[in-house]
N, C-alpha and C positions, 0 to 999 in steps of 0.2 A: 441417561448417561451412556456413553459409547463403550467404555471399557474400564476395568479396574486398573489403577495406577501400578505400573511395574517399577516405579522409582519414587524417590522423594521429590515432592514438588519444589521447583526452584524459588528462591526468595526474590530473585531479580530477573525480570524479563526485559531484554533489549527490544526497544520498540521497532516495529516493522515499517520503516519509513520509505515511502516511494518518492520518485521512481529510482530504484537501485541505490538510494542512499544507504539503506540497509543491505549492503552488498554481501556476497558469500564470504569475502575475506573478513569482514567485520563479524558476521554471525559465527564463523568458525573460531575466531579468537575468543569471543565471548563464551561460546559453548565449551571450549577447551579449559576455561577457568571457572567452571562450575555454575554458570548462569544459563538461562535459555537464550541462545542466539537465534535471531529471527531474520530471514531474508524477506524482501518485498516481492510480492507477485504482481504488482501493478505494472502493466505494460511490459512484462518480462519478455514477451516475444520480440518486441521492437528493440529492447536492450540487447538481447543475444544476437539478433540479426545485424545490429550496428557494430557490435564488438567483432563479429565475423568480417564485416566489411572493412573494419579497421585493421584486419590482419591477424587477430587473435595472437598477439605477439608472444605471449608466454605459453601458448598451446593448451591452456587450461580448458577451454571450451571443447576443443576436439578430444582432449583426454576424457572428459566426462561423457562425451557423445559415444565413445567406444564401449561404454557400459550400458547404453540404452538397448533394450531388448529387440528393437526392430531397426536393423541397420539399413534397410531400404529407405525408410523415412529419413534417417540421418543423411544418407547420400543425397537425397533430393534437396534437403535444406542446405547442405554444403554447396551443391551445384548452383543453387540460387543466390546465396549470399556471401560465401567465403571468397575473399580476395587475398591472394598470397602477397605479403608485404604491405597490405592495406591500400585503400583507394587513394587516389591523388588528392592532395590538400585542396580544399575549395570546391570539390565536386560534391553534389548532394548525395545523401544516402538513398538507396532504393527503398521505396515504401512497401509496406506489408498490405495484404488484403485485410480490410476492416472486419471486425467481429460483427456478426449479425445473428438473427434468430435461426437462420438456415445457413451456417457457414460452409465454406468449401472444406473438403478433406484436408487440403494443404494448410489452411488457416488453423484448423483444429489441431492438426499434428504439430504445427510449429509451437502452439501454446503448450501442449503436453511436453514436448522435448525441451523447450526452453525452461519450463518449471523444473523438470527433472534435472537439468544441468545445474541450475542455481542451488537446488537443495543438495544434490550429490556432492558438489564442490564444498559446500558448507559442512557436510558431514564427514568428509574425507580425513582419515588419519587420526581419529580420536573417538572416544565413547561418550562424549557429552551430548546434550540435548539441543536439537535444532527444530525450529518451527518456520512456518511461512505465513505471512500476513496477506490477506486478499480483501478486496472491497466488495461488499454486497451490492453496491451501486453499479459495479461493472458485472452485472448479473449474467450476461451471455458468455463470459469466460470462465465461470465458476466450475462447471464439471471438468473441463479440460485441465484447469489448474490443479484441482484436487487430485485428479488421476495421475498427473505427472508427479505430484508430490508423493503420492502413495507408492508409485513405482520406485522412487528414490528413498523410500522408507523414512519419510519425515516423522518426527515425534509429536509435533503439535501443529494444528491449523488454527489460525486466529482470524476472525472476521468481524468487521464493523461497518459503519456507514450504511445502515439499513437494519432490517429485521431478518437475521439469517435463520429463519425457522425451518427451512428445508435442508440445511447443511448437514445435520446429524444423519439423516436418512441417506443423503447422497454419499457421505463417507462410508457408511455401512454397505451400501449397495455396490459402490465402485470397488471396495476391498474384496468383494466376491465376484467381480467382473460382470455385474449386471448392467443391462442397458438402462440409461437414465432418461426420463421424460420430465423436463423441468418447466413448470409454468412460468411464463415471462410477462412482466408488467408492460403493457402496451397502452399508450395514451389513446383516448377516444375509441377504444376497442368495443365493438358490438359482439365479438365472439372471443373465445379463449385462444391463446397462442402458446405453443410449446416448443422448446428446444430439445432435440433428441441427441443424445450422446451414446455412441456404441463403442465400448472399450475393445471389443473383439476386432475392430478395424485397425487397431493400433498395436496392441500387444496383449498377451495372456499372462496373467500372474502365474509363476510356476508353483506357488504355494499360497496359502492364506496368510497374508501379512498380519502382524500385530497392528490393530487399529490405532491410528494417531489420535491423540486427545484433541478435542475441539473446545476452544475458548471463545465465547461470544464477547465482543467489545461493545459495551453498553454505556449509557449515561443516566439511566433511570432505574429505580427499584421496580417500577411497574413492568418494564420490559423483562427484568430478571424473573419476576413472578410468572409472566406470560410464557416465556421460553421454557421454564422449569416445570410447567404444568403436567406434561406427560412425556413418555419415552420418545415420541417421534420428533419432538422439538428440543428436548433437554440436552444442553451442552455438558461438558465435563467441568466447567467453571466459567467465571466471568472476569474480564478486565473492566473495571468501573472507571471510566474516563471522565475527568472533570473538565470544565471549560477553560482551564489554563493550558491544556494540552495543545501541542502544535498540530498543524494540518487542519483537517475538517473538525468542526465542533457541531454538536447537536444544536438546532436553533433554540433561542431563548423561549421559555414557556410563557413569560409575561406578555400581555398585550402591549405594554410599554417597552418594546424590545430594542429600541434605537436610542443611543445616547446622543447628546448634543454635538459630539465630535464625529457623528456619522458611523460609529462603530456599533457592533452588536453589544447590547447591554445585558449582562447576566446578574441574577439575584440568587438569594438562598433557595428559591424554589427550583432552581436549575441543578441543585446538588442532590445526588441520590441519597436516600435514607439507608445507610449501611446496615442498620439493624434489620431492615426488611430484606435486604440482599442476603444477609446471613441466614434468615429464616428459610431460604431455599435449600439449605443444607449443602450447598455446593461451595467449593473453595473460590476465593476471589482475590484479585490483585488491584491495587489502586494506581491510577495514572493521572498525570497533570498536576504538577505542583508538589510532588513527593520526591524529587530528585536530589536529596541530601541525606546524610546519615540520620539526621533527626526525622526526616520524612519517612525513611524506612522503619525507624523505631515507632513512629506514630501510627503508621499503617498497621503494624502488627498489633499495637494496642487496640486498634479499632476492629480487630478480628480478621484482617487480611493475612494471606500467606506471605505477601510481600508487595513489591511495586513493579510497575512497568516504567521504564525510563527511555525517553527518546532523544531529547536535545543534546545531552551530554555525549551520547554515543554518535550523534550526527556530526559532531565536531571532532570526534576522535580520528586519528590518522588513518585508520583502516576503513573508514566510511567511504561511500562513493562520491562524496562532494569533491569538487575540484579544489586544489590547493589554494587557488586564488580566492574563491568564495570563503573557504575556511579561515584564511588569514584576515580577510576584510571583516568578518564577523568577530573574531577574537580581538582584533584591534579596537573595534567599537566597544566591546565589553570592557577592555582595559581602560578605555577613555571614559567609561560610564555614560556612553551616549547611544547605546543600542535601543531601538524602539521596535516593538512588535505590534502591528495593528490587526484587530479582528474585523475583517471586512465582510459585511453581510451579503454582498452581491458579486464578489470577484470570481467565485467558483461557479462553473456551469451546473453543478449539482444542486444549487439552491441552498446549500449548507454554508454557514459562516466559515471563513478560512483565515488562518493566521498568516500574516505576511510580514517579513522582516523589511524594514525601511532601509534600503541599501542602494548606494549610488551605482549606476550602471546596470540596474536590473529593471524589470517591468513594474517594480513598486513605484518608480518615477512616472508620474502621469504623462509627461511629455513623451517618454519612450514608449509607453503603452499606446498612445495615440498615433505614433509614427508607424507602428506595425500594421501591415495589411492583414485584415481578418481572414482566417481560413481554418478549416477543420480537416486536416489530412491524416491525423492519427486516429481520431474518432472513438477513443475509449469511453468518453463521457457522453456520447450520443445516446439518445433514448429512442426506442421505436414508437411509432404512432401509426394508427390505422387510417388510411385514406377513405374517402367516401365510397370508393369502389371495392373496399375490403382488402386491398393490397397494403403492404407495409412500407413505410418510409422511415427515415432516421433524421433526427435534427439535434442541434447543439446550440445553445445561446451564444457560444463564442464564434460561430461561423458568420459569414457575411450577413448583415442585418436583413437585406432584401431577401436573401435565400431563406433565412429563418422565419421571417414573417410570412413568406409565401407558403411555407409548410405549416402555417397556423400556430407558430410558436408564440408564447407569451412574451411580448416585446418590451414590457415596462423596464426591466432591469438588464435586458440583454446588452445595451450599449456599453455597460461597464464590466461585462463578463470577460474574464481572461482565459486564454487557451492554456490551461494548466498542463495539458499533455506535452506540448512543445517546450514550455518553460521549465518543467521539471526534468525533461530530458537534457536540457542545457545545463542544469545544476550539476550533472554528473559527467559533463564533457561530451555528451552525445547529441548536442543541439544540431538541428538541420541547417544546411546552407541552401539558400534559395537561388534559382537561376539568375536572378538579378544581383546576386552577391550579398544579399541581406542574410545575416546569421542570427538565428533565433537566440534571444536573450533569456537569461535565467530569472527565476523569481523564487526566493528562498522562504521556507516556512520553519519556524521553531516555536516552542512553547513560550508563553508570556511570563512565566516565573523564572527569573534569571539567577536566583540565589545559588544554585548548584554550579552554573557556568562561571559565575564570578568567583566562587570559592576555588574551583579548579584552575582558573586563570591565575590566581595568586600562587597556587601550589606548583603549577607547571607553566612557567612564563613562555617556554618555547613550544607549547602545545602538549597534547596528551594522547595516549593510546587507550584502547579499551580496557586493558589491565589496570591502568591508572584510575579509570572510572570505577571499576569494581572495588578496588582497594579503598577509594574515597568513600563510596557508598557504605561499605562494610566497616569503616573505621569507627 
Protein backbone atom coordinates (compact mmCIF):
# COMPACT_ATOMS: atom_id res chain seq x y z
CA UNK A 1 0.00 0.00 0.00
CA UNK A 2 1.38 3.39 -0.98
CA UNK A 3 -0.08 5.69 1.65
CA UNK A 4 -2.71 6.00 4.33
CA UNK A 5 -5.92 7.63 3.14
CA UNK A 6 -6.21 11.31 4.05
CA UNK A 7 -9.87 11.33 3.08
CA UNK A 8 -13.05 9.30 2.92
CA UNK A 9 -13.04 6.97 -0.08
CA UNK A 10 -15.56 8.09 -2.75
CA UNK A 11 -18.60 5.91 -3.35
CA UNK A 12 -18.66 6.77 -7.06
CA UNK A 13 -15.71 6.82 -9.46
CA UNK A 14 -16.26 8.39 -12.86
CA UNK A 15 -14.67 6.10 -15.43
CA UNK A 16 -11.46 7.22 -17.13
CA UNK A 17 -12.59 6.86 -20.72
CA UNK A 18 -10.14 7.52 -23.52
CA UNK A 19 -9.29 9.20 -25.72
CA UNK A 20 -10.29 12.46 -23.89
CA UNK A 21 -13.91 11.37 -23.44
CA UNK A 22 -13.12 11.72 -19.75
CA UNK A 23 -12.12 15.34 -20.24
CA UNK A 24 -10.87 17.71 -17.57
CA UNK A 25 -14.21 19.51 -17.74
CA UNK A 26 -16.08 16.31 -16.90
CA UNK A 27 -13.65 15.27 -14.16
CA UNK A 28 -13.74 18.71 -12.54
CA UNK A 29 -17.55 18.75 -12.40
CA UNK A 30 -17.68 15.24 -10.95
CA UNK A 31 -15.01 16.03 -8.35
CA UNK A 32 -16.81 19.26 -7.39
CA UNK A 33 -19.89 17.23 -6.48
CA UNK A 34 -18.28 14.71 -4.17
CA UNK A 35 -17.24 11.81 -6.42
CA UNK A 36 -13.85 10.90 -7.89
CA UNK A 37 -13.44 12.72 -11.20
CA UNK A 38 -11.03 10.98 -13.57
CA UNK A 39 -9.27 12.24 -16.68
CA UNK A 40 -7.99 9.95 -19.38
CA UNK A 41 -4.25 9.75 -19.93
CA UNK A 42 -4.51 7.77 -23.17
CA UNK A 43 -2.86 9.67 -26.05
CA UNK A 44 -3.00 12.84 -23.95
CA UNK A 45 0.05 14.29 -25.74
CA UNK A 46 -1.76 14.12 -29.10
CA UNK A 47 -4.90 15.57 -27.52
CA UNK A 48 -3.06 18.61 -26.14
CA UNK A 49 -1.02 19.12 -29.32
CA UNK A 50 -4.17 19.10 -31.46
CA UNK A 51 -6.05 21.43 -29.11
CA UNK A 52 -3.10 23.82 -29.41
CA UNK A 53 -3.20 23.54 -33.20
CA UNK A 54 -6.92 24.37 -33.03
CA UNK A 55 -5.98 27.61 -31.30
CA UNK A 56 -6.73 26.85 -27.62
CA UNK A 57 -9.75 29.15 -27.98
CA UNK A 58 -10.55 29.47 -24.27
CA UNK A 59 -6.90 29.76 -23.27
CA UNK A 60 -7.21 26.94 -20.73
CA UNK A 61 -4.20 24.98 -21.95
CA UNK A 62 -1.88 27.97 -21.88
CA UNK A 63 -3.24 28.92 -18.48
CA UNK A 64 -2.30 25.51 -17.06
CA UNK A 65 1.06 25.66 -18.82
CA UNK A 66 1.99 28.79 -16.90
CA UNK A 67 1.96 26.69 -13.71
CA UNK A 68 4.33 24.01 -15.05
CA UNK A 69 7.69 24.20 -13.22
CA UNK A 70 9.87 24.20 -16.36
CA UNK A 71 8.89 27.07 -18.66
CA UNK A 72 11.62 26.31 -21.20
CA UNK A 73 9.88 23.03 -22.04
CA UNK A 74 6.54 24.85 -22.25
CA UNK A 75 8.02 27.36 -24.68
CA UNK A 76 9.32 24.58 -26.94
CA UNK A 77 5.91 22.90 -27.05
CA UNK A 78 4.09 26.14 -27.84
CA UNK A 79 6.60 26.93 -30.57
CA UNK A 80 5.98 23.55 -32.14
CA UNK A 81 2.19 23.26 -31.94
CA UNK A 82 0.32 26.44 -30.99
CA UNK A 83 -1.44 28.22 -33.85
CA UNK A 84 -3.05 31.55 -33.00
CA UNK A 85 -6.67 31.39 -34.17
CA UNK A 86 -6.33 27.71 -35.08
CA UNK A 87 -5.15 25.92 -38.20
CA UNK A 88 -7.09 26.38 -41.43
CA UNK A 89 -10.02 24.00 -41.80
CA UNK A 90 -9.14 20.92 -43.84
CA UNK A 91 -5.42 21.06 -43.12
CA UNK A 92 -3.97 18.02 -41.34
CA UNK A 93 -2.71 18.12 -37.77
CA UNK A 94 1.04 17.98 -37.28
CA UNK A 95 1.97 14.54 -35.99
CA UNK A 96 3.93 13.85 -32.82
CA UNK A 97 7.08 11.75 -32.38
CA UNK A 98 5.95 8.22 -31.54
CA UNK A 99 6.63 6.72 -28.15
CA UNK A 100 9.49 4.21 -28.09
CA UNK A 101 11.72 2.37 -25.64
CA UNK A 102 14.29 5.15 -26.16
CA UNK A 103 12.13 8.25 -26.72
CA UNK A 104 13.46 11.69 -27.58
CA UNK A 105 13.56 14.28 -24.79
CA UNK A 106 10.87 16.28 -26.60
CA UNK A 107 8.51 13.29 -26.83
CA UNK A 108 8.93 12.55 -23.11
CA UNK A 109 8.53 16.20 -22.13
CA UNK A 110 5.34 16.49 -24.17
CA UNK A 111 3.74 13.56 -22.36
CA UNK A 112 4.72 14.98 -18.95
CA UNK A 113 3.43 18.48 -19.71
CA UNK A 114 0.24 17.25 -21.39
CA UNK A 115 -0.61 15.03 -18.42
CA UNK A 116 0.13 17.91 -16.05
CA UNK A 117 -2.22 20.19 -18.01
CA UNK A 118 -5.17 17.81 -17.99
CA UNK A 119 -4.87 17.02 -14.27
CA UNK A 120 -4.20 20.65 -13.30
CA UNK A 121 -7.31 21.86 -15.13
CA UNK A 122 -9.44 19.12 -13.57
CA UNK A 123 -8.25 20.13 -10.08
CA UNK A 124 -8.53 23.89 -10.50
CA UNK A 125 -10.88 25.80 -8.20
CA UNK A 126 -12.14 23.08 -5.82
CA UNK A 127 -10.99 20.66 -3.14
CA UNK A 128 -12.54 17.51 -4.62
CA UNK A 129 -10.72 14.35 -5.68
CA UNK A 130 -9.22 13.93 -9.15
CA UNK A 131 -7.60 10.86 -10.66
CA UNK A 132 -6.04 9.87 -13.96
CA UNK A 133 -6.59 6.64 -15.85
CA UNK A 134 -3.77 5.13 -17.90
CA UNK A 135 -3.34 1.86 -19.79
CA UNK A 136 -0.70 -0.67 -18.79
CA UNK A 137 -0.79 -1.74 -22.44
CA UNK A 138 0.78 1.61 -23.39
CA UNK A 139 3.75 0.72 -21.24
CA UNK A 140 6.32 3.09 -22.70
CA UNK A 141 4.31 6.18 -21.68
CA UNK A 142 3.73 5.17 -18.05
CA UNK A 143 6.63 6.89 -16.22
CA UNK A 144 6.12 10.21 -18.03
CA UNK A 145 2.36 10.13 -17.40
CA UNK A 146 2.76 9.33 -13.73
CA UNK A 147 5.35 12.08 -13.25
CA UNK A 148 3.19 14.68 -14.97
CA UNK A 149 0.24 13.69 -12.80
CA UNK A 150 2.33 13.87 -9.60
CA UNK A 151 3.56 17.34 -10.58
CA UNK A 152 -0.10 18.40 -10.84
CA UNK A 153 -0.82 16.83 -7.41
CA UNK A 154 -3.20 14.17 -8.66
CA UNK A 155 -5.13 12.28 -5.94
CA UNK A 156 -5.53 8.88 -7.62
CA UNK A 157 -3.86 6.94 -10.41
CA UNK A 158 -5.90 4.13 -11.97
CA UNK A 159 -4.51 1.58 -14.39
CA UNK A 160 -5.75 -1.54 -16.14
CA UNK A 161 -5.39 -3.35 -19.50
CA UNK A 162 -2.54 -5.48 -18.18
CA UNK A 163 -0.76 -6.35 -14.95
CA UNK A 164 0.44 -3.09 -13.36
CA UNK A 165 2.82 -4.73 -10.89
CA UNK A 166 5.57 -2.08 -11.24
CA UNK A 167 3.30 0.93 -10.82
CA UNK A 168 3.36 1.25 -6.99
CA UNK A 169 7.17 1.39 -7.04
CA UNK A 170 7.18 3.88 -9.91
CA UNK A 171 4.81 6.19 -8.02
CA UNK A 172 6.93 6.02 -4.87
CA UNK A 173 10.20 6.61 -6.70
CA UNK A 174 8.97 9.46 -8.89
CA UNK A 175 7.46 11.23 -5.89
CA UNK A 176 11.05 11.34 -4.58
CA UNK A 177 12.48 12.44 -7.95
CA UNK A 178 14.32 9.14 -8.44
CA UNK A 179 15.39 7.89 -11.86
CA UNK A 180 13.18 5.08 -13.18
CA UNK A 181 14.41 2.04 -15.12
CA UNK A 182 11.31 0.21 -16.34
CA UNK A 183 11.56 -3.26 -17.92
CA UNK A 184 9.67 -3.25 -21.24
CA UNK A 185 7.87 -6.21 -22.77
CA UNK A 186 9.54 -6.89 -26.12
CA UNK A 187 8.36 -9.66 -28.44
CA UNK A 188 10.95 -12.23 -29.55
CA UNK A 189 13.53 -10.68 -27.21
CA UNK A 190 16.70 -12.60 -26.48
CA UNK A 191 17.83 -9.94 -24.04
CA UNK A 192 16.13 -7.59 -21.59
CA UNK A 193 15.13 -4.08 -22.60
CA UNK A 194 14.54 -1.09 -20.33
CA UNK A 195 13.08 2.39 -20.59
CA UNK A 196 14.94 5.01 -18.57
CA UNK A 197 13.11 8.05 -17.23
CA UNK A 198 15.03 10.80 -15.46
CA UNK A 199 12.76 13.37 -13.77
CA UNK A 200 15.73 15.69 -13.14
CA UNK A 201 15.79 16.47 -16.87
CA UNK A 202 12.28 17.91 -16.56
CA UNK A 203 11.69 19.44 -13.15
CA UNK A 204 12.54 19.00 -9.49
CA UNK A 205 9.74 18.73 -6.99
CA UNK A 206 10.07 21.59 -4.50
CA UNK A 207 8.84 19.35 -1.70
CA UNK A 208 7.83 15.75 -1.11
CA UNK A 209 4.24 15.57 -2.35
CA UNK A 210 1.52 13.49 -0.77
CA UNK A 211 1.54 10.20 -2.63
CA UNK A 212 -1.42 9.66 -4.92
CA UNK A 213 -3.39 6.50 -4.26
CA UNK A 214 -3.11 3.74 -6.84
CA UNK A 215 -6.14 1.66 -7.88
CA UNK A 216 -5.47 -1.37 -10.08
CA UNK A 217 -8.27 -2.15 -12.54
CA UNK A 218 -8.67 -5.91 -12.62
CA UNK A 219 -11.15 -8.57 -13.73
CA UNK A 220 -10.10 -11.56 -11.65
CA UNK A 221 -9.63 -12.39 -7.97
CA UNK A 222 -6.40 -14.21 -8.88
CA UNK A 223 -4.84 -10.95 -10.05
CA UNK A 224 -6.02 -9.21 -6.87
CA UNK A 225 -4.25 -11.87 -4.80
CA UNK A 226 -1.09 -11.63 -6.93
CA UNK A 227 -0.81 -7.83 -6.73
CA UNK A 228 -1.54 -7.68 -2.98
CA UNK A 229 1.08 -10.28 -2.07
CA UNK A 230 3.77 -7.74 -0.99
CA UNK A 231 4.55 -4.04 -0.71
CA UNK A 232 6.31 -3.75 -4.06
CA UNK A 233 3.19 -4.62 -6.06
CA UNK A 234 0.35 -3.84 -3.63
CA UNK A 235 -2.06 -1.09 -4.75
CA UNK A 236 -4.29 0.97 -2.48
CA UNK A 237 -7.38 -0.73 -3.84
CA UNK A 238 -9.03 -2.35 -6.85
CA UNK A 239 -11.62 -1.54 -9.45
CA UNK A 240 -13.11 -4.93 -10.29
CA UNK A 241 -14.37 -4.62 -13.84
CA UNK A 242 -16.93 -7.04 -15.26
CA UNK A 243 -17.35 -8.00 -18.90
CA UNK A 244 -20.32 -5.62 -19.34
CA UNK A 245 -17.95 -2.63 -19.09
CA UNK A 246 -17.21 -0.53 -22.15
CA UNK A 247 -13.87 -0.30 -23.92
CA UNK A 248 -11.50 -3.23 -23.54
CA UNK A 249 -12.52 -6.37 -21.66
CA UNK A 250 -10.32 -9.16 -20.38
CA UNK A 251 -10.45 -12.12 -22.81
CA UNK A 252 -12.93 -14.90 -21.91
CA UNK A 253 -11.34 -17.69 -19.88
CA UNK A 254 -13.40 -20.51 -21.41
CA UNK A 255 -12.01 -22.45 -24.38
CA UNK A 256 -15.41 -21.95 -26.00
CA UNK A 257 -14.92 -18.19 -26.10
CA UNK A 258 -16.68 -17.34 -29.35
CA UNK A 259 -20.44 -17.11 -29.76
CA UNK A 260 -22.32 -18.05 -32.92
CA UNK A 261 -22.73 -14.35 -33.65
CA UNK A 262 -18.95 -13.86 -33.77
CA UNK A 263 -18.80 -11.99 -30.47
CA UNK A 264 -16.72 -12.84 -27.43
CA UNK A 265 -18.74 -15.13 -25.18
CA UNK A 266 -18.45 -14.70 -21.43
CA UNK A 267 -19.61 -17.09 -18.71
CA UNK A 268 -19.70 -17.20 -14.91
CA UNK A 269 -16.02 -18.15 -14.74
CA UNK A 270 -15.21 -14.71 -16.15
CA UNK A 271 -16.61 -13.01 -13.04
CA UNK A 272 -14.29 -12.35 -10.13
CA UNK A 273 -15.01 -14.03 -6.79
CA UNK A 274 -15.59 -10.91 -4.70
CA UNK A 275 -15.16 -12.75 -1.42
CA UNK A 276 -11.58 -13.54 -2.47
CA UNK A 277 -11.00 -9.93 -3.53
CA UNK A 278 -12.24 -8.84 -0.09
CA UNK A 279 -9.74 -11.20 1.58
CA UNK A 280 -6.91 -9.00 0.32
CA UNK A 281 -8.05 -6.46 2.90
CA UNK A 282 -7.98 -3.67 0.31
CA UNK A 283 -10.98 -1.52 -0.64
CA UNK A 284 -12.59 -2.21 -4.00
CA UNK A 285 -15.15 -0.76 -6.37
CA UNK A 286 -17.29 -2.62 -8.92
CA UNK A 287 -17.56 -1.64 -12.58
CA UNK A 288 -19.53 -2.92 -15.56
CA UNK A 289 -23.28 -3.29 -15.06
CA UNK A 290 -23.63 -1.36 -11.78
CA UNK A 291 -24.61 2.04 -13.17
CA UNK A 292 -27.99 2.41 -11.45
CA UNK A 293 -29.12 3.28 -7.89
CA UNK A 294 -29.83 -0.42 -7.32
CA UNK A 295 -26.39 -1.27 -8.69
CA UNK A 296 -24.72 1.05 -6.19
CA UNK A 297 -26.71 -0.47 -3.34
CA UNK A 298 -25.92 -4.00 -4.53
CA UNK A 299 -22.20 -3.23 -4.78
CA UNK A 300 -22.11 -2.05 -1.18
CA UNK A 301 -23.94 -5.19 -0.07
CA UNK A 302 -21.24 -7.22 -1.79
CA UNK A 303 -18.56 -5.48 0.27
CA UNK A 304 -17.49 -2.81 -2.22
CA UNK A 305 -16.90 0.82 -1.27
CA UNK A 306 -18.94 1.79 -4.30
CA UNK A 307 -18.94 1.69 -8.09
CA UNK A 308 -17.10 2.97 -11.13
CA UNK A 309 -19.43 4.25 -13.86
CA UNK A 310 -18.43 5.06 -17.42
CA UNK A 311 -21.21 5.10 -20.01
CA UNK A 312 -23.55 7.46 -18.12
CA UNK A 313 -20.75 10.00 -17.80
CA UNK A 314 -19.58 9.46 -21.40
CA UNK A 315 -22.98 10.74 -22.56
CA UNK A 316 -23.03 13.67 -20.13
CA UNK A 317 -22.76 17.14 -21.65
CA UNK A 318 -19.32 17.80 -20.13
CA UNK A 319 -17.68 14.73 -21.67
CA UNK A 320 -15.35 15.05 -24.64
CA UNK A 321 -17.69 13.29 -27.09
CA UNK A 322 -18.88 15.40 -29.99
CA UNK A 323 -22.47 16.64 -29.72
CA UNK A 324 -23.30 14.76 -32.92
CA UNK A 325 -22.20 11.39 -31.53
CA UNK A 326 -23.91 12.02 -28.20
CA UNK A 327 -27.22 12.82 -29.92
CA UNK A 328 -27.00 9.80 -32.25
CA UNK A 329 -26.52 7.48 -29.28
CA UNK A 330 -29.25 8.97 -27.10
CA UNK A 331 -31.66 8.86 -30.06
CA UNK A 332 -30.97 5.14 -30.45
CA UNK A 333 -31.55 4.61 -26.73
CA UNK A 334 -34.90 6.44 -26.87
CA UNK A 335 -35.87 4.30 -29.88
CA UNK A 336 -34.74 1.17 -27.98
CA UNK A 337 -32.57 0.23 -30.96
CA UNK A 338 -29.05 0.65 -29.60
CA UNK A 339 -26.73 -2.34 -30.04
CA UNK A 340 -23.29 -2.86 -28.51
CA UNK A 341 -21.06 -5.58 -29.98
CA UNK A 342 -18.18 -7.24 -28.13
CA UNK A 343 -15.71 -7.72 -30.96
CA UNK A 344 -12.88 -10.17 -30.16
CA UNK A 345 -10.52 -8.93 -32.90
CA UNK A 346 -11.22 -5.22 -33.56
CA UNK A 347 -8.63 -3.93 -31.09
CA UNK A 348 -4.92 -4.16 -31.95
CA UNK A 349 -4.31 -5.09 -28.30
CA UNK A 350 -5.84 -8.54 -28.76
CA UNK A 351 -8.42 -7.80 -26.03
CA UNK A 352 -12.16 -7.89 -26.81
CA UNK A 353 -13.53 -4.40 -27.43
CA UNK A 354 -17.07 -3.05 -27.08
CA UNK A 355 -18.32 -1.24 -30.22
CA UNK A 356 -21.57 0.73 -30.55
CA UNK A 357 -23.25 -0.12 -33.86
CA UNK A 358 -23.72 3.38 -35.23
CA UNK A 359 -24.25 4.74 -38.74
CA UNK A 360 -21.42 6.83 -40.11
CA UNK A 361 -18.77 5.23 -37.91
CA UNK A 362 -16.20 2.48 -38.45
CA UNK A 363 -18.65 0.02 -36.90
CA UNK A 364 -20.00 -0.19 -40.46
CA UNK A 365 -17.95 -2.80 -42.27
CA UNK A 366 -18.12 -0.95 -45.58
CA UNK A 367 -16.66 2.23 -44.07
CA UNK A 368 -13.97 0.17 -42.33
CA UNK A 369 -12.93 -1.40 -45.64
CA UNK A 370 -12.82 2.00 -47.39
CA UNK A 371 -10.23 3.38 -44.97
CA UNK A 372 -6.60 3.08 -46.02
CA UNK A 373 -4.71 1.22 -43.32
CA UNK A 374 -1.94 3.12 -41.57
CA UNK A 375 -0.47 3.55 -38.09
CA UNK A 376 0.65 7.16 -37.67
CA UNK A 377 -0.18 7.70 -33.98
CA UNK A 378 1.31 4.44 -32.79
CA UNK A 379 0.13 4.21 -29.17
CA UNK A 380 -0.78 0.52 -29.50
CA UNK A 381 2.38 -0.49 -31.32
CA UNK A 382 4.43 -3.13 -29.55
CA UNK A 383 8.22 -3.40 -29.70
CA UNK A 384 9.85 -6.52 -31.10
CA UNK A 385 13.46 -7.61 -31.39
CA UNK A 386 14.87 -8.14 -34.87
CA UNK A 387 17.31 -10.94 -35.62
CA UNK A 388 20.21 -8.47 -35.36
CA UNK A 389 19.11 -7.45 -31.84
CA UNK A 390 17.74 -4.03 -32.77
CA UNK A 391 14.17 -3.02 -31.94
CA UNK A 392 11.26 -2.51 -34.30
CA UNK A 393 7.62 -1.64 -33.66
CA UNK A 394 4.49 -3.15 -35.16
CA UNK A 395 0.71 -2.86 -34.94
CA UNK A 396 -1.95 -5.17 -36.39
CA UNK A 397 -3.82 -2.09 -37.70
CA UNK A 398 -0.95 -0.97 -39.94
CA UNK A 399 -0.77 -2.05 -43.63
CA UNK A 400 -0.88 -5.83 -43.75
CA UNK A 401 2.25 -6.19 -45.90
CA UNK A 402 4.19 -4.05 -43.44
CA UNK A 403 2.87 -5.98 -40.45
CA UNK A 404 3.64 -9.42 -41.89
CA UNK A 405 7.10 -8.21 -43.00
CA UNK A 406 7.74 -7.42 -39.34
CA UNK A 407 6.77 -11.03 -38.49
CA UNK A 408 3.46 -10.00 -36.94
CA UNK A 409 0.75 -12.64 -36.39
CA UNK A 410 -1.50 -12.03 -39.39
CA UNK A 411 -4.49 -14.28 -38.62
CA UNK A 412 -6.76 -11.57 -37.19
CA UNK A 413 -4.88 -8.51 -38.42
CA UNK A 414 -7.19 -7.91 -41.44
CA UNK A 415 -10.06 -6.99 -39.10
CA UNK A 416 -8.01 -4.93 -36.61
CA UNK A 417 -9.19 -1.31 -36.34
CA UNK A 418 -7.01 1.73 -35.81
CA UNK A 419 -8.45 2.66 -32.42
CA UNK A 420 -6.01 5.55 -32.00
CA UNK A 421 -7.37 7.52 -34.95
CA UNK A 422 -10.99 6.47 -34.45
CA UNK A 423 -11.09 7.48 -30.78
CA UNK A 424 -9.46 10.83 -31.59
CA UNK A 425 -12.33 11.41 -34.01
CA UNK A 426 -14.84 10.65 -31.20
CA UNK A 427 -13.78 13.89 -29.49
CA UNK A 428 -13.60 16.06 -32.59
CA UNK A 429 -9.84 15.73 -33.08
CA UNK A 430 -9.84 13.35 -36.05
CA UNK A 431 -7.08 13.68 -38.63
CA UNK A 432 -7.67 14.99 -42.16
CA UNK A 433 -5.55 13.22 -44.76
CA UNK A 434 -3.80 14.95 -47.69
CA UNK A 435 -6.32 13.35 -50.07
CA UNK A 436 -9.21 14.90 -48.09
CA UNK A 437 -10.23 11.75 -46.20
CA UNK A 438 -11.27 12.56 -42.65
CA UNK A 439 -10.84 9.90 -40.00
CA UNK A 440 -14.15 8.46 -38.82
CA UNK A 441 -15.11 7.78 -35.20
CA UNK A 442 -15.90 4.48 -33.53
CA UNK A 443 -17.72 4.66 -30.22
CA UNK A 444 -17.48 2.33 -27.25
CA UNK A 445 -19.93 2.03 -24.34
CA UNK A 446 -20.87 -0.67 -21.86
CA UNK A 447 -23.39 -3.30 -22.89
CA UNK A 448 -25.66 -2.84 -19.83
CA UNK A 449 -28.02 -0.06 -20.94
CA UNK A 450 -30.35 0.04 -17.92
CA UNK A 451 -28.87 3.23 -16.46
CA UNK A 452 -28.74 5.01 -19.83
CA UNK A 453 -32.38 4.17 -20.53
CA UNK A 454 -33.48 5.37 -17.10
CA UNK A 455 -31.59 8.66 -17.46
CA UNK A 456 -33.00 9.17 -20.96
CA UNK A 457 -36.50 9.01 -19.51
CA UNK A 458 -35.65 11.44 -16.71
CA UNK A 459 -33.75 13.89 -18.93
CA UNK A 460 -35.16 13.82 -22.45
CA UNK A 461 -33.00 16.78 -23.54
CA UNK A 462 -29.80 15.15 -22.26
CA UNK A 463 -28.02 15.24 -18.92
CA UNK A 464 -24.95 16.58 -17.19
CA UNK A 465 -22.62 14.96 -14.68
CA UNK A 466 -24.56 16.31 -11.70
CA UNK A 467 -27.69 14.61 -13.06
CA UNK A 468 -25.76 11.33 -13.21
CA UNK A 469 -24.63 11.62 -9.59
CA UNK A 470 -28.11 12.58 -8.37
CA UNK A 471 -29.55 9.60 -10.24
CA UNK A 472 -27.03 7.11 -8.87
CA UNK A 473 -27.49 8.33 -5.30
CA UNK A 474 -31.29 8.52 -5.48
